[in-house]
C-alpha positions in Angstrom: -16.9 28.5 41.2 -15.9 28.0 44.9 -12.7 29.7 46.0 -11.4 26.4 47.5 -11.3 24.9 44.0 -8.7 27.4 42.9 -5.0 27.5 43.9 -3.1 30.7 43.2 0.6 31.4 43.3 1.7 34.8 42.0 0.4 35.1 38.4 -0.1 31.3 38.1 -3.6 29.8 38.7 -4.2 26.1 39.0 -7.5 24.1 39.3 -7.5 21.3 41.9 -8.1 18.2 39.8 -9.6 16.4 42.8 -12.4 18.9 43.1 -13.2 19.3 39.5 -16.8 18.2 38.7 -20.2 19.7 38.0 -19.4 22.8 40.1 -16.3 23.3 38.1 -18.3 23.4 34.9 -21.1 25.6 36.3 -19.2 28.8 36.6 -17.1 31.0 34.4 -13.9 32.8 35.4 -13.9 35.6 32.9 -10.4 36.9 33.4 -8.6 33.6 34.0 -6.6 33.6 30.8 -5.5 37.2 31.4 -3.4 36.1 34.4 -1.9 32.9 33.1 1.0 32.3 30.6 1.0 28.8 29.1 4.0 27.3 27.5 2.4 24.8 25.2 -0.9 23.3 24.0 -0.4 20.2 26.2 0.0 22.2 29.4 -2.9 24.5 28.5 -5.2 21.6 27.9 -4.2 19.8 31.0 -5.2 22.8 33.1 -8.4 23.6 31.3 -9.8 20.7 29.4 -12.3 18.2 30.8 -13.2 15.1 28.8 -16.9 14.3 29.2 -18.2 10.7 29.1 -20.1 11.5 25.9 -16.8 11.9 23.9 -14.2 9.9 25.8 -14.1 6.3 27.2 -11.7 7.8 29.8 -13.6 10.8 31.2 -12.1 13.3 33.5 -9.6 16.2 33.5 -7.3 16.1 30.5 -4.0 14.3 31.2 -1.2 13.3 28.9 -0.1 10.7 31.5 -2.7 8.5 29.7 -1.3 9.1 26.2 2.2 10.6 26.7 3.2 10.0 23.1 0.7 12.7 22.0 2.3 15.5 24.0 5.1 16.1 21.5 2.7 15.9 18.6 0.3 18.5 19.9 3.2 20.7 21.2 4.3 21.2 17.6 1.4 23.6 17.4 2.9 25.8 20.1 3.0 29.3 18.8 6.8 29.3 19.4 7.4 25.9 17.8 9.3 26.2 14.4 7.5 23.2 12.9 4.9 23.9 10.2 3.6 20.4 9.2 2.8 17.4 11.3 1.8 14.1 9.6 0.5 11.3 11.7 0.1 7.8 10.3 -1.9 6.1 12.9 -3.8 3.0 14.0 -7.1 3.0 15.9 -7.7 3.9 19.6 -4.5 5.9 20.0 -6.4 9.0 21.2 -5.9 10.9 17.9 -9.3 12.6 18.1 -8.4 13.9 21.6 -5.1 15.3 20.2 -6.8 16.9 17.3 -9.3 18.6 19.7 -6.4 19.7 21.9 -4.9 21.6 19.0 -8.2 23.3 18.3 -8.7 24.0 22.0 -5.3 25.8 22.1 -5.9 27.7 18.9 -9.3 28.9 20.0 -8.8 29.8 23.7 -5.1 30.7 23.9 -4.2 32.1 20.5 -7.7 33.4 20.0 -7.2 35.4 16.8 -6.4 32.4 14.7 -8.4 31.3 11.6 -8.8 27.5 11.6 -10.3 25.0 9.3 -11.2 21.4 10.0 -11.4 19.2 6.8 -12.6 15.7 6.5 -14.1 13.6 3.6 -17.3 15.7 3.0 -19.2 18.6 4.4 -21.8 16.5 6.3 -19.2 14.4 8.0 -17.2 17.6 9.0 -20.4 19.2 10.4 -21.1 16.0 12.4 -17.7 15.9 13.9 -18.0 19.6 14.9 -21.4 18.9 16.6 -20.5 15.6 18.3 -16.9 16.3 19.3 -15.8 19.9 19.2 -18.9 21.5 20.6 -19.0 19.1 23.6 -15.3 19.8 24.1 -16.0 23.5 24.5 -19.1 23.0 26.6 -17.1 20.8 29.0 -14.5 23.5 29.6 -14.6 26.8 31.5 -14.3 28.6 28.1 -17.9 27.7 27.0 -18.9 31.4 27.2 -16.0 32.5 25.0 -18.0 31.4 21.9 -19.3 34.7 20.5 -20.1 36.5 17.3 -17.6 39.0 15.9 -20.7 41.2 15.2 -21.0 42.7 18.7 -23.8 45.0 17.5 -26.3 42.1 17.5 -27.2 40.2 20.7 -29.1 37.6 18.7 -25.9 36.2 17.0 -24.3 33.5 19.1 -21.1 32.9 17.0 -22.1 29.2 16.5 -23.6 28.0 13.3 -23.3 24.9 11.1 -20.9 26.7 8.8 -18.7 28.5 11.4 -17.8 28.8 15.0 -16.5 32.2 16.2 -14.8 32.9 19.5 -13.6 35.8 21.6 -10.6 37.5 20.1 -11.8 37.3 16.5 -10.7 33.8 15.6 -13.0 31.2 14.0 -13.3 27.6 12.9 -14.7 26.5 9.5 -15.7 22.9 8.9 -15.2 21.7 5.3 -15.4 18.6 3.1 -12.6 17.5 0.8 -15.3 16.7 -1.8 -16.6 20.3 -1.7 -13.5 22.4 -2.1 -15.1 25.7 -3.0 -14.5 27.2 0.5 -10.8 26.4 0.3 -10.3 28.9 -2.6 -11.8 31.8 -0.7 -10.1 31.9 2.7 -6.5 32.0 4.0 -6.1 29.7 7.1 -3.5 29.8 9.8 -4.3 26.4 11.4 -5.3 23.6 9.0 -6.5 20.3 10.5 -6.9 17.6 7.9 -8.6 14.5 9.2 -8.5 10.9 7.7 -7.0 12.0 4.4 -6.8 8.5 3.0 -10.6 8.6 2.8 -10.5 11.7 0.6 -10.9 11.4 -3.2 -7.7 11.5 -5.3 -8.9 14.4 -7.4 -11.8 16.8 -7.4 -12.7 17.7 -10.9 -10.5 20.5 -12.3 -9.3 21.4 -8.8 -7.0 18.4 -8.6 -5.6 16.9 -5.4 -7.7 18.1 -2.4 -4.8 17.6 0.0 -2.7 20.0 -1.9 -5.6 22.3 -2.4 -6.2 22.7 1.3 -2.5 22.8 2.0 -2.2 25.9 -0.2 -4.7 27.7 2.0 -2.0 28.1 4.7 0.6 29.5 2.4 -0.4 33.1 3.2 0.5 32.5 6.8 3.6 30.4 6.3 6.1 33.0 7.5 4.0 34.0 10.4 3.3 30.6 12.0 0.9 28.8 9.8 0.4 25.2 10.9 -0.9 22.0 9.3 -2.0 18.7 10.9 -2.6 15.7 8.6 -3.8 12.6 10.4 -5.1 9.4 9.0 -5.3 5.6 9.2 -3.5 4.5 6.0 -5.5 2.4 3.5 -4.0 1.2 0.2 -0.3 1.0 -0.6 0.7 3.1 -3.6 -2.3 5.5 -3.2 -2.1 6.2 0.5 -2.0 10.0 1.1 -0.9 9.8 4.7 1.9 7.4 3.7 3.1 9.9 1.1 3.1 12.8 3.7 4.7 10.6 6.3 7.6 9.8 4.1 8.2 13.6 3.6 8.9 14.0 7.3 11.4 12.6 9.7 9.4 9.4 10.3 9.5 9.3 14.1 9.0 6.1 16.0 8.0 5.9 19.7 10.7 4.0 21.6 10.1 2.2 24.9 12.5 0.6 27.3 12.4 -3.1 28.3 11.5 -3.5 32.0 14.2 -6.1 32.4 17.3 -5.1 30.3 16.3 -1.4 29.7 16.9 -1.8 25.9 15.3 1.0 23.9 13.2 -0.3 21.0 10.2 0.4 18.9 7.2 -1.9 19.5 6.9 -4.1 16.5 4.5 -6.9 15.7 7.3 -9.3 15.0 10.9 -9.3 14.0 14.2 -11.1 14.3 17.3 -9.8 16.1 20.0 -9.9 13.4 22.8 -10.6 15.9 21.2 -13.3 18.0 18.7 -14.6 15.5 16.1 -14.5 18.3 12.5 -13.7 17.4 10.9 -10.8 19.2 7.6 -8.9 19.2 4.1 -10.1 20.1 3.5 -13.7 21.2 0.6 -15.6 22.7 -0.8 -19.0 23.8 -3.7 -21.0 22.3 -5.9 -23.4 24.2 -7.6 -25.9 21.8 -7.2 -23.3 19.0 -8.6 -20.4 21.1 -6.6 -17.4 22.1 -5.8 -17.2 25.8 -6.4 -13.5 26.3 -4.1 -13.0 29.3 -1.2 -14.8 27.6 -0.6 -12.0 25.0 2.7 -10.4 25.6 5.4 -8.3 24.0 8.9 -10.0 24.0 11.9 -7.8 24.1 14.1 -7.6 21.1 17.3 -8.0 23.2 16.6 -10.3 26.1 13.2 -11.8 25.3 11.6 -10.5 28.5 7.8 -10.8 28.3 5.7 -7.6 28.9 2.0 -7.9 29.5 -0.9 -5.5 29.1 -0.5 -4.2 32.7 3.1 -3.2 31.8 1.9 -0.9 29.0 1.5 2.2 31.3 5.2 2.0 32.4 6.4 1.2 28.9 4.8 4.3 27.5 6.0 6.6 30.3 8.6 9.2 29.3 9.9 9.1 32.9 10.8 5.4 32.2 12.8 6.3 29.0 10.0 6.3 26.4 10.5 8.9 23.7 10.0 9.8 20.0 13.1 9.1 17.8 13.4 10.3 14.2 14.5 7.7 11.7 14.9 9.7 8.5 15.9 13.0 7.1 12.9 15.1 6.2 12.5 16.8 2.9 12.0 20.0 4.8 13.3 20.6 8.4 10.0 22.2 9.3 8.1 18.9 8.6 7.7 16.2 11.3 6.0 12.9 10.8 4.9 10.2 13.3 4.0 6.5 13.1 1.7 5.2 15.8 0.3 1.6 15.6 -2.7 0.5 17.6 -0.6 -1.5 20.1 0.4 1.9 21.6 -3.2 2.4 22.6 -3.4 3.4 26.3 -4.5 1.0 29.0 -8.3 1.0 29.1 -8.7 1.4 25.3 -7.7 -1.3 22.8 -5.8 -4.1 24.5 -3.1 -6.2 22.8 -5.4 -9.2 22.9 -7.8 -7.5 20.6 -5.0 -6.9 18.1 -4.0 -10.6 18.2 -7.6 -11.7 17.8 -8.0 -9.7 14.6 -4.7 -11.1 13.3 -5.7 -14.7 13.9 -9.1 -14.1 12.2 -7.2 -12.9 9.1 -4.0 -15.1 9.1 -3.1 -18.7 9.7 0.4 -18.5 11.4 0.9 -22.3 11.1 0.4 -22.6 7.4 1.6 -19.0 6.8 -1.4 -18.0 4.6 -4.0 -15.3 4.6 -7.4 -16.7 5.5 -9.4 -13.5 4.9 -7.9 -10.7 2.8 -10.4 -8.1 3.9 -9.7 -8.8 7.6 -6.0 -8.8 6.8 -6.3 -5.3 5.3 -8.1 -4.2 8.4 -5.3 -5.6 10.6 -2.7 -3.8 8.5 -4.6 -0.5 8.4 -6.1 -0.3 11.9 -3.5 -2.2 14.0 -0.1 -1.9 12.2 -1.0 1.6 10.8 0.5 0.5 7.5 -1.1 0.7 4.0 -2.3 -2.6 2.7 -0.8 -3.8 -0.6 -3.6 -5.2 -2.7 -2.3 -8.4 -4.2 -4.0 -11.2 -6.0 -3.5 -14.7 -4.8 0.2 -15.3 -5.4 1.1 -18.2 -7.6 2.7 -20.6 -5.1 5.6 -22.9 -5.8 3.7 -26.0 -4.7 1.2 -25.5 -7.5 3.8 -24.7 -10.1 6.0 -27.7 -9.2 3.0 -29.9 -9.8 3.3 -29.1 -13.5 6.5 -31.2 -13.9 6.0 -34.2 -16.1 8.1 -37.4 -15.5 7.6 -38.4 -19.2 10.1 -35.9 -20.6 13.3 -33.9 -20.0 14.7 -30.7 -21.3 15.4 -31.1 -25.0 12.6 -33.7 -25.5 9.1 -33.6 -26.8 6.7 -36.3 -25.4 4.3 -36.6 -28.3 3.0 -40.1 -27.4 2.0 -38.8 -24.0 0.6 -35.6 -25.4 -1.7 -37.5 -27.8 -3.2 -39.2 -24.7 -3.4 -36.2 -22.3 -2.9 -32.9 -24.2 -5.4 -33.3 -27.1 -2.8 -34.3 -29.6 0.9 -34.0 -30.5 2.9 -30.8 -30.4 2.1 -28.9 -33.6 4.7 -26.1 -33.6 7.6 -24.6 -31.7 8.1 -20.9 -30.9 11.0 -19.2 -29.2 10.8 -16.3 -26.8 13.7 -14.1 -25.6 13.9 -11.8 -22.5 16.8 -9.4 -22.9 18.9 -8.2 -19.9 22.2 -6.4 -19.7 24.3 -9.5 -18.8 22.2 -12.3 -20.3 19.5 -13.4 -22.7 16.8 -15.7 -21.2 15.7 -18.0 -24.0 12.8 -20.5 -24.0 11.6 -22.8 -26.7 7.9 -23.8 -26.4 6.0 -26.7 -27.9 2.3 -26.1 -28.5 -0.4 -28.7 -28.8 -4.0 -28.1 -29.6 -5.9 -25.5 -27.6 -2.7 -23.8 -26.4 -1.5 -26.6 -24.2 2.2 -25.8 -23.8 5.4 -27.8 -23.2 8.6 -26.1 -22.1 11.2 -27.7 -24.3 14.3 -25.6 -23.7 15.3 -23.0 -21.2 18.7 -21.3 -21.4 20.5 -18.3 -20.1 23.1 -17.0 -22.6 25.6 -15.1 -20.6 27.3 -11.9 -21.9 29.3 -8.9 -20.7 26.9 -6.4 -22.3 23.9 -7.5 -24.4 23.5 -3.9 -25.7 26.6 -4.5 -27.8 25.6 -5.9 -31.2 28.9 -7.7 -31.5 28.4 -9.7 -28.3 28.6 -13.5 -28.9 25.1 -14.0 -27.4 23.5 -12.7 -30.5 25.3 -15.3 -32.6 24.2 -18.0 -30.1 20.6 -16.8 -30.5 20.9 -16.8 -34.3 21.9 -20.5 -34.1 18.8 -21.3 -32.1 16.5 -19.4 -34.5 18.0 -20.9 -37.7 19.5 -24.2 -36.7 17.6 -25.6 -33.7 16.0 -28.9 -34.5 14.5 -31.5 -32.2 12.9 -34.9 -32.9 10.0 -36.0 -30.7 9.4 -39.6 -29.4 7.1 -40.3 -32.4 9.7 -39.4 -35.0 8.4 -35.9 -35.9 11.2 -33.3 -36.3 10.6 -29.6 -35.4 12.4 -26.3 -35.8 11.4 -22.9 -34.5 8.4 -21.3 -36.3 8.4 -17.9 -34.8 10.7 -15.9 -32.4 9.7 -12.9 -30.3 12.4 -10.8 -28.6 11.6 -8.3 -25.8 12.9 -4.9 -26.9 12.1 -3.1 -23.7 15.9 -3.1 -22.9 18.5 -2.6 -25.7 15.8 -1.6 -28.1 18.1 -0.5 -30.9 20.2 -3.7 -30.7 17.1 -6.0 -30.6 15.4 -4.1 -33.5 18.6 -4.3 -35.6 19.0 -8.0 -34.9 15.4 -8.9 -35.8 15.6 -6.8 -39.0 17.9 -9.4 -40.5 14.9 -11.7 -41.1 12.2 -10.9 -43.6 9.7 -12.6 -41.3 9.5 -15.0 -38.3 11.6 -12.9 -35.9 10.0 -9.8 -34.4 10.8 -7.3 -31.6 8.1 -6.9 -29.0 7.2 -4.3 -26.4 4.9 -4.6 -23.4 2.0 -2.2 -23.2 -0.4 -1.0 -20.5 -3.8 -2.5 -19.9 -6.6 -0.8 -21.9 -9.2 1.4 -20.3 -12.2 -0.4 -18.9 -14.6 0.4 -21.7 -12.2 -0.3 -24.5 -12.1 -3.6 -26.4 -9.1 -5.8 -25.3 -6.5 -6.2 -28.1 -4.0 -8.7 -26.9 -1.4 -7.7 -29.5 -1.0 -5.2 -32.3 1.6 -4.4 -34.9 3.8 -1.4 -34.9 6.5 -0.1 -37.2 10.0 0.7 -36.1 11.7 3.9 -37.3 13.4 1.9 -40.0 10.1 0.5 -41.1 10.3 -3.0 -39.7 7.4 -4.8 -38.1 7.2 -5.4 -34.4 4.4 -6.2 -31.9 3.1 -4.6 -28.8 1.9 -7.2 -26.3 -0.7 -6.6 -23.6 1.4 -8.5 -21.0 -0.9 -8.3 -18.0 -3.8 -9.7 -20.0 -1.8 -12.9 -20.7 -0.7 -13.1 -17.1 -4.3 -12.9 -16.0 -5.0 -15.8 -18.3 -2.1 -18.0 -17.2 -2.2 -17.4 -13.4 -5.2 -19.6 -12.8 -3.7 -22.2 -15.2 -0.5 -22.4 -13.1 -2.6 -22.8 -9.9 -4.6 -25.6 -11.6 -4.2 -29.0 -10.2 -4.1 -31.9 -12.6 -3.1 -35.6 -12.7 -3.3 -38.3 -15.4 -6.2 -39.9 -13.5 -8.3 -36.9 -14.5 -7.9 -37.5 -18.2 -7.3 -34.9 -20.8 -5.8 -31.6 -19.7 -7.9 -28.4 -20.0 -7.0 -25.8 -22.7 -3.9 -23.6 -22.0 -2.5 -26.2 -19.5 1.3 -25.8 -18.8 3.7 -28.7 -18.8 7.4 -28.6 -17.6 10.1 -31.2 -18.0 11.0 -33.3 -14.9 14.6 -31.9 -14.8 13.7 -28.2 -14.8 15.2 -26.7 -11.7 13.3 -25.3 -8.7 15.1 -22.0 -9.3 13.7 -21.7 -12.8 10.1 -22.7 -11.8 10.1 -20.2 -9.0 10.5 -17.5 -11.6 6.8 -18.2 -12.3 5.8 -17.3 -8.7 7.5 -13.9 -8.1 4.8 -11.5 -9.3 1.4 -10.8 -7.7 -1.5 -8.4 -8.5 -1.3 -4.9 -7.1 -3.4 -1.8 -7.3 -2.3 1.5 -8.8 -3.8 4.7 -10.1 -3.4 5.4 -13.8 -2.9 8.7 -15.5 -6.7 9.2 -15.7 -7.1 8.8 -11.9 -8.6 5.3 -12.3 -7.7 2.5 -9.8 -6.5 -0.5 -11.8 -4.9 -3.9 -10.9 -1.5 -4.8 -12.5 1.1 -7.5 -12.1 3.9 -6.3 -9.7 7.4 -7.7 -9.5 9.0 -6.9 -6.1 12.5 -5.5 -6.2 14.9 -7.3 -8.6 13.1 -10.6 -8.3 13.9 -13.0 -11.1 10.8 -13.6 -13.3 12.2 -14.3 -16.7 10.3 -17.6 -17.3 7.0 -15.9 -16.3 7.5 -13.3 -19.0 8.7 -15.8 -21.6 5.6 -17.9 -21.0 3.2 -15.0 -21.7 5.3 -14.0 -24.8 4.9 -17.7 -25.9 1.1 -17.3 -25.6 1.3 -14.2 -27.8 3.5 -16.0 -30.3 0.9 -18.6 -31.0 -1.8 -16.0 -31.3 0.3 -14.0 -33.8 0.7 -17.1 -36.0 -3.0 -17.9 -35.7 -4.0 -14.4 -36.6 -1.6 -14.4 -39.6 -2.9 -17.7 -41.0 -6.6 -16.9 -40.4 -6.4 -13.5 -42.0 -4.0 -14.2 -44.8 -4.7 -17.9 -45.6 -8.4 -18.1 -44.8 -9.4 -14.5 -45.5 -11.0 -14.0 -42.1 -11.2 -10.8 -40.1 -10.2 -12.5 -36.9 -9.0 -15.9 -35.5 -11.1 -19.0 -35.9 -9.3 -21.3 -33.4 -11.0 -24.5 -34.6 -10.0 -23.9 -38.2 -6.5 -22.9 -37.1 -5.8 -26.1 -35.1 -7.3 -28.3 -37.8 -5.1 -26.6 -40.4 -2.0 -27.3 -38.4 -3.0 -30.9 -37.7 -3.8 -31.7 -41.4 -0.8 -29.9 -43.0 1.8 -30.5 -40.3 3.5 -27.3 -41.5 5.8 -26.8 -38.6 7.0 -30.4 -38.2 
């Protein structure tokens, strides 16, 4: 290396960035590290790392002016830093790989004696990352000749194999795959780098959670400076590993300052200022439906000032007020966590217009609907750096409200109309009850042939405490069960044939109440979906501790059945309704019908580690009518099962015989 490429001042040695190039890489300054004291991984890398064109779209000497938000993250791995865990929930193109390499660069060529492990989804992928990223990083630095075998007696050993890289000082790096955890049980590691953990399997045979397995490898060095980096783009809500680790930390957000009013704020896709009601976040213009790329801007939360792509460098600059800010109290003060969406990507990598284009491919902002769920997940994961909540198509109110029938009101049964459009008159009534602390939700259902349903009554019986057996609501319910009577428009009179009461809440009270009847009133409990290979059993009997009969209901199975029915469009011009069709009275309130729309499908992992879909109710959303409808479906099947097995001597339900039996005998009217 030429002398004019090196500047010296006392014990400090600096390389002139303007002169760095091929000649800088050609030589080796053997004793350079012996004369320099570095304060952090970031300063060390800025002085000695060179990013080659083969590994970086922004080649040249390493500089955190490009990605200033990464400086604090990598400096958590300073040997004097107290922090032990760093969890980064990230989008794409935020220079995460460069940061991960920076940590390794510091570990290998400054700390030297450190044992490190790089872990990703499998061994092959880990080896590929080492070959394509880490090795070029070393070769592009002046430390390329520091890779050497610890066995100094052999000149044939280079210190670099597919299974391990060794360097001067005795330290080494082992690549490993999360699917192949055998290595993790054998070695204690001081620096653990876990990459894209959301792509790891949930469990590995008898070894259990691979994230915990590799975390445990650092425990031997915990008191002497062991460090862990977990980084990943999140995938699925409820099972995201990086989301779980992120929530353990202090959940830091990178704040920027508005160039007009200097208000400090996190970049968010969209939002509304609670004080001014003004919308803020990303905005854009369309020309004949096409995105105008140069129009994409970020509008300030406080003043609405528009910031464009060319403003990004200033927005991200710490000298202009940008900084990391914690937003939560960590479970352990030694744990830090960071959230870094893709719109923080440096100038020259992923522009804001690319983020908007992906959004518009996935979502229609005018109709407020998802156009492509797969692309919407990619947008959430890669741009927002948030896990995607897998939901089935939600039951929308505009579909449900279309089930109102102008021919009847609450407390009426439109049999003349049902004969023409519902396959025949109502054949029986059932009652279903959802129990809450302060009220009973009670529905009376009329059932025509082929499970076509009519909502006849819907009431909330208010109480101070429904767990109290002496509460007046139980006497009100008794009157409905025993005395409710209604006459249809064709003169037929009906009473309640069967009542099912949810015993998930106030179990003892419900069970005691139902036990007053020898039959016809039963407690019910919801139960989980069966395993994939098991036969579906929609309901089954159980015995209470006192010996009374109840039923366990496979609630999600009935909801899967009824969801497409509620989305089904029908009008009288189409003729007879299809089986299972739902009808509501014209005067049912919007509030009540909206209870049919609150839930959506979501993914979870069961106790066996299987991913399954289930119906999810957000927060305390009111969904009583939805539950009562599926209980009503079960009530008819319980009656059909009882008649077919006891009256006909069959082993299962014969639906044709069952409906014919009701029509001929008119047993419930």
